C-alpha positions as CSV (number, residue, x, y, z in Angstrom):
1,M,104.9,231.0,158.0
2,R,108.2,233.3,159.2
3,S,110.1,235.2,156.9
4,W,113.6,233.7,156.5
5,W,115.0,237.6,156.0
6,G,112.4,240.0,157.3
7,W,110.2,240.9,160.1
8,G,107.0,238.2,161.3
9,D,104.8,236.4,159.0
10,L,104.7,236.4,155.4
11,E,101.3,236.5,155.2
12,R,101.0,239.5,157.1
13,A,103.8,241.6,154.8
14,I,102.6,244.5,153.4
15,S,101.3,244.2,149.9
16,P,103.2,245.4,146.5
17,D,100.4,247.6,145.8
18,R,100.4,249.1,149.2
19,A,104.3,249.7,149.3
20,A,104.4,251.2,146.7
21,R,101.9,254.0,147.5
22,V,103.6,254.4,150.6
23,A,107.3,254.7,149.0
24,S,105.6,257.0,146.6
25,R,104.1,259.3,149.4
26,I,107.5,259.4,151.1
27,A,109.7,259.6,147.9
28,G,107.3,262.7,147.3
29,A,108.2,264.1,150.5
30,L,111.7,263.9,150.2
31,G,111.4,265.5,146.6
32,V,112.6,262.3,144.9
33,A,111.1,259.3,143.2
34,P,110.9,255.7,144.8
35,D,113.5,253.1,143.1
36,V,110.9,250.5,140.9
37,L,110.1,247.6,143.4
38,T,112.5,244.6,143.8
39,G,111.5,241.7,145.6
40,P,113.9,239.6,148.0
41,V,115.6,236.6,146.6
42,P,113.9,233.8,147.3
43,W,115.3,231.5,149.8
44,R,115.7,228.3,147.5
45,D,117.6,230.5,145.5
46,V,120.4,231.4,148.2
47,Q,123.5,230.0,148.1
48,I,124.9,228.6,151.7
49,P,127.5,226.4,152.4
50,D,127.1,222.8,153.3
51,S,127.3,222.1,157.0
52,K,130.6,221.4,158.7
53,L,128.9,219.2,161.1
54,V,127.9,215.4,161.4
55,I,124.9,215.3,163.8
56,P,125.8,212.6,166.3
57,A,123.6,210.0,167.4
58,W,122.4,211.4,170.9
59,L,121.6,214.5,169.3
60,R,119.4,213.7,166.7
61,D,116.1,214.3,168.4
62,I,116.8,217.7,168.9
63,A,119.1,218.5,165.8
64,I,118.4,219.8,162.4
65,S,120.8,220.8,159.5
66,D,117.6,221.5,157.1
67,P,118.9,224.4,154.7
68,Y,115.9,226.6,155.6
69,E,116.1,226.2,159.5
70,R,119.9,227.2,159.0
71,L,119.1,230.1,157.1
72,S,116.1,231.4,159.2
73,H,118.5,231.1,162.2
74,C,121.2,233.3,160.6
75,Y,120.0,236.7,161.0
76,G,118.3,238.9,163.3
77,K,116.2,241.7,162.1
78,S,118.6,244.8,162.2
79,Y,119.0,246.9,159.0
80,V,122.2,245.3,157.8
81,E,120.8,242.1,158.2
82,L,117.9,243.1,156.4
83,I,119.7,244.2,153.6
84,D,121.8,241.8,153.4
85,G,119.0,238.7,153.7
86,F,116.8,240.6,150.9
87,Y,119.8,240.3,148.4
88,G,120.5,236.7,149.3
89,R,123.5,237.3,151.6
90,F,124.0,235.2,154.2
91,L,127.0,235.1,156.0
92,S,127.9,233.0,159.1
93,V,125.5,230.6,158.5
94,P,124.8,228.0,161.4
95,D,126.0,224.6,160.6
96,L,123.1,223.1,163.0
97,V,120.6,224.5,164.9
98,L,119.5,222.7,168.2
99,Y,116.2,222.7,170.1
100,P,116.8,221.5,173.5
101,K,114.1,220.9,175.9
102,S,115.5,221.0,179.2
103,P,118.5,222.6,181.2
104,A,120.1,219.0,181.2
105,E,120.0,219.0,177.4
106,V,121.2,222.6,177.2
107,S,124.3,221.2,179.5
108,A,124.8,218.4,177.2
109,C,124.9,220.9,174.0
110,L,127.3,223.2,175.5
111,E,129.7,220.0,176.6
112,W,129.5,218.7,173.2
113,A,130.1,221.9,171.3
114,S,133.0,222.8,173.6
115,G,134.5,219.7,173.0
116,R,134.7,220.5,169.2
117,S,135.7,224.3,169.7
118,L,132.4,225.1,168.4
119,T,130.7,228.7,168.4
120,V,127.2,228.6,170.0
121,V,124.8,231.5,169.7
122,P,121.4,231.2,172.2
123,Y,118.3,232.0,169.8
124,G,114.8,232.9,171.2
125,G,112.6,234.6,168.9
126,G,115.1,236.2,166.4
127,S,114.0,239.7,166.8
128,S,117.1,241.2,167.9
129,V,117.9,244.6,165.9
130,T,121.5,245.0,166.9
131,G,123.2,242.1,165.6
132,G,122.6,240.0,168.6
133,I,122.6,236.6,167.1
134,N,124.9,236.4,164.1
135,P,128.7,236.3,165.1
136,A,129.5,238.1,161.6
137,G,132.7,236.4,161.2
138,A,133.9,236.0,164.6
139,E,132.8,232.3,165.0
140,S,135.0,229.4,165.2
141,T,136.2,227.7,161.9
142,S,135.3,224.2,163.6
143,G,131.5,225.3,163.3
144,L,128.8,227.3,164.4
145,V,125.5,226.1,166.2
146,S,122.3,228.4,166.8
147,L,120.7,227.1,170.1
148,D,116.7,227.6,170.2
149,T,115.2,227.8,173.3
150,S,111.8,227.8,171.8
151,K,111.0,224.1,173.0
152,M,111.5,224.9,176.6
153,N,108.4,227.0,176.7
154,S,106.4,225.7,179.4
155,L,104.4,226.9,182.2
156,I,106.7,225.3,185.0
157,E,104.7,226.4,188.2
158,I,102.4,229.2,189.1
159,D,102.4,230.6,192.5
160,V,99.0,232.8,192.9
161,V,99.3,234.0,196.0
162,S,102.5,235.6,195.3
163,Q,101.7,236.4,192.0
164,A,104.8,235.0,190.3
165,A,105.4,232.2,187.6
166,H,108.2,229.7,186.9
167,M,108.3,230.0,183.2
168,G,110.9,228.5,180.4
169,A,113.3,231.0,178.8
170,G,111.8,229.8,175.4
171,V,108.4,231.0,175.9
172,L,106.9,233.5,173.5
173,G,104.9,236.5,174.6
174,P,101.5,235.5,173.6
175,Q,102.1,232.1,174.7
176,L,103.0,233.3,178.2
177,E,100.3,236.0,178.5
178,R,97.8,232.7,177.7
179,Y,99.6,230.5,180.2
180,V,99.0,233.0,183.2
181,G,95.5,234.7,181.8
182,E,94.1,231.4,182.8
183,Y,94.5,232.8,186.5
184,G,93.3,235.8,186.2
185,L,96.9,237.3,186.1
186,T,99.6,239.2,183.5
187,L,102.7,240.0,183.1
188,R,101.8,243.1,180.8
189,H,105.6,243.3,179.3
190,Y,104.6,244.3,175.7
191,P,107.8,245.4,173.6
192,Q,107.1,245.9,169.8
193,S,108.5,242.6,169.1
194,F,106.0,240.9,171.7
195,E,104.7,238.3,169.1
196,Y,108.0,237.1,168.0
197,S,110.6,237.5,171.1
198,S,110.8,235.0,174.2
199,L,111.1,235.7,177.9
200,G,114.8,234.5,178.0
201,G,115.5,237.1,175.1
202,W,113.7,240.0,177.1
203,I,115.6,239.4,180.2
204,V,119.1,238.8,178.7
205,T,118.9,242.3,176.4
206,R,117.2,244.3,179.4
207,S,114.1,244.7,177.2
208,A,111.5,247.7,178.1
209,G,108.0,247.2,177.6
210,H,105.3,249.6,175.7
211,F,104.6,251.2,179.2
212,A,106.0,254.6,179.2
213,T,106.4,254.7,183.1
214,G,106.4,252.6,186.5
215,R,107.4,249.1,186.0
216,T,108.0,248.9,182.5
217,R,111.6,247.2,182.2
218,I,112.0,243.8,182.3
219,D,114.5,244.3,185.5
220,D,111.9,244.8,187.7
221,Y,109.7,241.2,186.5
222,V,112.4,239.2,187.4
223,E,112.2,237.3,190.6
224,S,114.7,234.9,190.2
225,S,116.7,233.2,187.2
226,S,118.5,230.4,185.9
227,M,121.0,229.8,183.3
228,T,123.3,227.2,182.1
229,T,127.0,228.2,181.3
230,P,130.0,226.4,179.8
231,V,131.0,225.6,183.2
232,G,128.0,224.5,184.8
233,S,124.4,225.9,186.0
234,F,123.3,228.4,188.5
235,S,119.9,229.9,189.7
236,S,119.1,232.6,192.0
237,R,116.9,232.4,195.0
238,R,113.3,233.5,195.1
239,L,113.0,236.7,196.8
240,P,111.0,240.0,196.9
241,G,113.9,241.7,197.6
242,D,117.4,241.0,198.5
243,G,120.3,242.9,200.0
244,A,123.0,240.0,200.4
245,G,125.7,241.1,198.1
246,P,125.5,241.9,194.4
247,D,122.4,241.1,192.3
248,R,122.5,237.9,191.2
249,N,119.8,238.4,188.7
250,G,121.6,241.1,187.4
251,F,124.1,239.4,186.0
252,V,122.1,237.3,184.1
253,I,119.8,240.6,183.0
254,G,121.8,242.1,180.0
255,S,124.4,239.1,179.3
256,E,122.9,238.9,175.9
257,G,124.3,235.4,175.5
258,T,127.8,235.9,176.2
259,F,128.2,233.6,179.3
260,G,125.7,230.9,178.8
261,V,122.2,229.8,178.1
262,M,119.2,231.3,180.1
263,T,116.9,228.3,180.7
264,S,113.9,229.7,182.8
265,A,112.7,232.3,185.4
266,W,110.3,233.2,188.0
267,I,108.7,236.4,187.0
268,R,106.2,238.7,188.9
269,L,102.9,239.0,187.7
270,Q,99.7,241.4,188.3
271,R,96.1,241.2,188.1
272,R,94.7,242.3,184.8
273,P,93.7,245.8,184.6
274,E,90.0,246.5,184.6
275,F,90.0,250.3,184.3
276,K,91.5,252.7,181.6
277,C,91.2,256.1,180.7
278,S,93.7,258.1,178.0
279,A,93.8,261.3,176.5
280,T,95.3,263.0,173.4
281,V,96.9,266.7,173.6
282,R,98.4,269.1,171.1
283,F,101.2,271.2,172.0
284,P,102.4,274.2,169.5
285,Q,106.2,273.5,170.7
286,F,107.8,270.4,171.4
287,R,109.8,271.7,174.4
288,F,106.7,273.0,176.0
289,A,105.4,269.1,175.9
290,V,108.7,267.8,177.2
291,D,108.4,270.2,180.0
292,A,104.8,268.6,180.6
293,V,106.0,264.9,180.4
294,R,108.8,265.9,183.3
295,D,106.2,267.7,185.3
296,V,103.6,264.8,185.2
297,V,106.1,262.1,186.1
298,Q,107.9,264.5,188.8
299,S,104.5,264.8,190.5
300,G,104.5,261.1,191.6
301,L,102.0,260.1,188.9
302,R,102.7,256.8,186.8
303,P,100.4,257.0,183.6
304,S,101.0,253.7,181.8
305,N,101.1,255.8,178.6
306,L,102.8,259.0,178.5
307,R,104.4,258.9,174.9
308,L,105.3,262.5,173.2
309,L,105.6,262.5,169.2
310,D,107.4,265.9,167.8
311,E,105.8,267.3,164.9
312,N,107.5,265.3,162.0
313,E,106.6,262.1,164.0
314,A,103.0,263.2,164.7
315,M,102.6,263.9,160.6
316,V,104.1,260.4,159.5
317,A,103.2,258.2,162.4
318,A,100.2,259.7,163.9
319,S,98.8,260.7,160.1
320,T,98.0,264.5,161.7
321,N,98.6,267.5,159.4
322,T,98.0,270.0,162.1
323,P,101.1,271.5,163.0
324,G,102.6,270.5,166.5
325,S,103.6,267.5,169.0
326,I,101.4,265.5,170.1
327,L,101.2,263.6,173.7
328,M,99.4,260.7,174.6
329,V,98.6,260.0,178.2
330,G,96.8,256.9,179.5
331,F,96.2,255.1,183.0
332,E,94.9,251.8,183.8
333,S,93.8,250.5,187.2
334,N,92.8,247.0,188.7
335,W,91.7,248.2,191.7
336,G,89.2,251.2,191.1
337,P,88.4,253.9,188.6
338,A,91.2,255.7,186.8
339,S,89.8,258.9,185.7
340,S,90.7,260.8,188.6
341,L,94.2,260.0,188.0
342,L,94.1,261.3,184.4
343,D,92.3,264.5,185.5
344,S,95.4,265.2,187.7
345,A,97.5,264.8,185.0
346,L,95.8,266.8,182.4
347,S,95.5,269.3,185.2
348,I,99.2,269.3,184.8
349,I,99.8,269.0,181.1
350,L,97.0,271.7,180.1
351,R,98.8,274.5,182.5
352,A,100.9,275.0,179.4
353,D,99.9,276.2,176.1
354,A,98.3,272.9,175.2
355,T,95.0,271.9,173.6
356,L,93.1,268.6,174.5
357,I,91.7,266.8,171.3
358,S,90.4,263.8,172.7
359,R,89.7,262.1,175.8
360,T,88.4,258.4,176.4
361,D,87.3,257.2,179.7
362,S,86.8,253.1,180.6
363,D,85.8,253.1,184.0
364,D,83.2,250.7,183.7
365,P,84.8,247.3,183.7
366,S,82.1,245.8,181.3
367,D,82.9,248.6,178.4
368,G,86.2,246.7,177.8
369,D,88.4,249.1,176.0
370,A,85.6,251.0,174.3
371,G,84.4,253.8,176.7
372,Q,83.4,257.2,175.7
373,S,85.6,259.7,173.4
374,T,85.6,263.2,173.1
375,A,86.6,263.1,169.6
376,S,86.4,261.1,166.5
377,A,89.5,262.1,165.0
378,D,92.3,261.2,167.4
379,P,95.7,260.8,166.2
380,S,96.6,258.3,169.1
381,A,94.6,255.5,167.1
382,A,96.3,256.1,164.0
383,W,99.6,255.9,165.8
384,R,99.0,252.8,167.7
385,S,98.2,251.2,164.2
386,S,101.7,252.7,162.7
387,F,103.5,251.6,165.7
388,L,102.1,247.8,165.1
389,E,102.8,248.1,161.4
390,A,106.2,249.6,161.4
391,P,108.3,246.6,160.8
392,Y,106.6,245.3,158.1
393,V,106.6,248.7,156.4
394,R,110.1,249.4,157.1
395,D,110.9,245.8,155.1
396,A,108.5,247.0,152.5
397,M,110.6,250.0,151.6
398,I,114.1,248.3,151.4
399,G,112.8,247.5,147.9
400,H,112.4,250.8,147.0
401,G,115.5,252.0,148.1
402,I,114.1,253.7,150.9
403,L,115.8,253.4,154.1
404,M,113.6,253.3,157.7
405,E,115.7,253.2,160.8
406,T,115.7,253.8,164.6
407,F,117.4,254.4,167.1
408,E,117.1,255.5,171.0
409,T,118.9,256.3,174.0
410,A,118.2,257.6,177.7
411,V,119.2,260.8,179.4
412,V,118.8,262.8,182.6
413,W,116.7,265.6,182.3
414,A,119.1,268.3,182.5
415,E,121.0,267.2,179.9
416,L,117.9,265.9,177.3
417,P,116.9,269.3,175.2
418,E,120.8,269.6,174.5
419,L,121.2,265.7,173.3
420,I,118.2,265.9,171.3
421,D,119.3,268.8,169.4
422,Q,122.8,267.4,168.8
423,V,121.5,263.7,167.5
424,M,119.0,265.8,165.2
425,E,121.4,268.0,164.1
426,G,124.5,265.7,163.7
427,V,122.1,263.3,161.6
428,R,121.1,266.1,159.5
429,E,124.5,267.3,158.7
430,Q,125.3,263.3,157.8
431,L,122.4,263.4,155.3
432,R,123.7,266.4,153.7
433,R,127.3,265.1,153.6
434,L,125.8,261.9,151.6
435,S,123.7,263.8,149.7
436,V,120.8,261.9,150.7
437,P,117.5,263.2,151.1
438,G,115.9,262.4,154.2
439,W,114.6,263.8,157.5
440,V,114.8,262.8,161.1
441,S,112.1,262.8,163.9
442,T,111.8,262.1,167.5
443,R,109.5,261.0,170.3
444,L,110.0,260.4,174.1
445,T,109.0,256.6,174.7
446,H,109.7,256.3,178.3
447,A,109.8,259.0,181.2
448,Y,111.6,258.6,184.8
449,P,111.2,261.1,187.4
450,D,115.0,261.9,187.0
451,G,115.0,261.7,182.8
452,A,113.8,260.4,179.5
453,A,114.1,258.2,176.9
454,P,114.4,259.9,173.4
455,Y,113.6,257.7,170.3
456,F,114.8,258.7,166.8
457,T,113.4,257.6,163.4
458,V,115.7,258.2,160.0
459,I,113.9,258.1,156.8
460,A,116.0,258.6,153.8
461,K,116.2,257.6,150.2
462,V,119.6,255.6,150.0
463,S,121.4,254.5,147.1
464,K,120.8,250.7,146.1
465,G,124.0,248.8,146.6
466,S,125.3,251.5,149.0
467,E,122.3,251.1,151.8
468,I,124.7,249.5,154.4
469,S,127.5,251.9,154.1
470,Q,125.1,255.1,154.1
471,W,123.5,253.3,157.1
472,R,126.5,252.9,159.0
473,S,127.7,256.6,158.3
474,I,124.5,257.7,159.8
475,K,124.8,255.6,162.6
476,D,128.1,256.2,163.7
477,V,127.4,259.5,164.0
478,A,124.3,259.1,165.9
479,S,125.8,257.0,168.3
480,R,128.7,259.1,168.6
481,V,126.9,262.4,169.5
482,I,124.3,260.5,172.0
483,V,127.7,259.1,174.1
484,E,129.0,262.3,173.7
485,S,125.9,264.1,175.2
486,G,125.8,262.0,178.5
487,G,123.1,259.3,176.8
488,T,123.1,255.5,177.0
489,I,124.1,253.8,173.8
490,T,120.9,251.9,174.2
491,H,117.7,252.4,176.5
492,H,115.9,249.0,175.4
493,H,117.2,247.9,171.7
494,A,120.0,246.0,173.5
495,V,123.8,246.0,172.8
496,G,124.5,243.2,170.3
497,R,127.4,243.8,168.0
498,D,125.8,247.1,166.4
499,H,126.0,249.2,170.0
500,A,129.2,247.0,171.3
501,S,131.6,249.9,170.7
502,G,129.1,252.5,172.2
503,F,129.1,250.3,175.2
504,E,132.7,250.0,175.4
505,S,132.7,254.0,175.4
506,Q,130.3,254.5,178.2
507,T,131.9,252.2,180.4
508,D,134.6,252.7,182.7
509,P,138.0,250.3,181.5
510,L,138.2,249.0,185.0
511,F,134.3,247.9,184.9
512,L,134.9,246.4,181.4
513,A,137.9,244.7,182.6
514,G,135.9,242.9,185.4
515,L,133.3,242.3,182.8
516,Q,136.1,240.5,180.9
517,A,137.1,238.2,183.4
518,L,133.4,237.1,184.2
519,K,133.2,236.2,180.8
520,E,136.5,234.0,181.0
521,H,135.3,232.4,184.0
522,F,132.0,231.3,182.7
523,D,133.0,231.1,179.2
524,P,136.8,230.0,179.3
525,S,137.0,229.2,175.6
526,G,134.8,232.1,174.5
527,M,132.3,229.9,172.7
528,M,129.4,231.6,173.8
529,N,128.1,234.9,171.6
530,P,131.6,236.1,170.2
531,G,131.5,239.7,169.6
532,V,128.4,240.8,171.8
533,L,128.8,243.6,174.3
534,M,132.6,243.3,174.0
535,T,134.4,243.9,170.7
536,R,137.0,241.9,171.9
537,A,135.4,239.5,173.7
538,G,135.2,235.5,172.8
539,Q,137.3,235.9,169.6
540,Q,137.7,232.5,168.5
541,P,140.6,231.0,165.8
């Protein structure tokens, strides 16, 4: 059963005993005591208003006004939403949840909602971490509808020759991979939200997958796309490349539900990799490791994994007590052994003052992911486990008064060291101003020939009842420093509502005016997901 307030499945939540141990360890490192555990308000005890809407007869097959459905579609998984959900404060609860099964039904739903001056929020998997699916008071007073795309989840068509598939936008990650896996193909796009996010959600939020270089952004996988808006529907043509005018797919990618509802997409696939190898390296100083990452990607090598953890991140997430930064590098191939590629990367990486901790080669396809490792104590294994479990740990810490929050960006190499220093110092100074014990760490999640994506983690002991104000104070400083230092407000978390002001700050006013004009063209009444992307877009009376 999915959690009504937190991440994922209730059955996989961290146990109270383990949560208490983790909280005690974190609080001890911060020099404070954790709060006594409190639990979230049970969903049956949450007070939500009655629905304002009566379901018309023709909508009864796809509309639900059940309290649990309405509650579970109210929030995504941003920190503010988690805190509000934990304490039973559910604001802007949908009056109805609609489950259209086809683009025609989506069109009918939008026409019905438009005729009644309702607000419509598209819903994929509900995993937004930037306030992307709750209007937060910007909805119409006439009513709010959550349009859930999960029934549009089929494999519509597959083109094995071109290695592409036509999918409904509501298909979740695991289901998508099962569909194409039957043909020996894979998308291999694995955001941290993979289990609980949809293809359409990835596309409209410009998701970036787990892989560090090469084809990792969802932008690279979209061959064509289809969207239904309040004034009609459109699709782009399937093409391997296109020089005819502005990119039609680019209009859909990153639109975050502000123009319409994405209904399907053709996506580019690949054969499953058969050969894999990886290594873990320790650097005495983070800056030397940053230089090594840059040298690798600028050499033309494209490792699937090239993730760098600073010393604090390595200690917390990779369970290592040895000082230094950790670099994890890996290659995979579906055409032949990858070990020579790893050899080339290590010849670059080890030119610096670095130590090889472990290496695993699996160039025999029959070995699967096992291979032969040169070391038994590999921090990368601990980091992988921590990465997958992190959202559940974050939720469990809320009851102990511990904030665990992340924010990310991307910037060119020339400006990367200064940006990292400014963000780290800005957050530390804000923690001191708030008298909040905490620390901040960083890692590089994605690397490009011209820049990288640093990712920051803040862990702090916040005051119960002041969690949101203290979070906002820290978040505002980090966001301001990121934009002022030349970075983007988001590399892969999306804009949503949390980053809308940052998006506007980094975007030329003339372009924003053009974007607003597009919004008014495709969504004249401002009914679609108001407040996302642009703070002034789509406000309804």
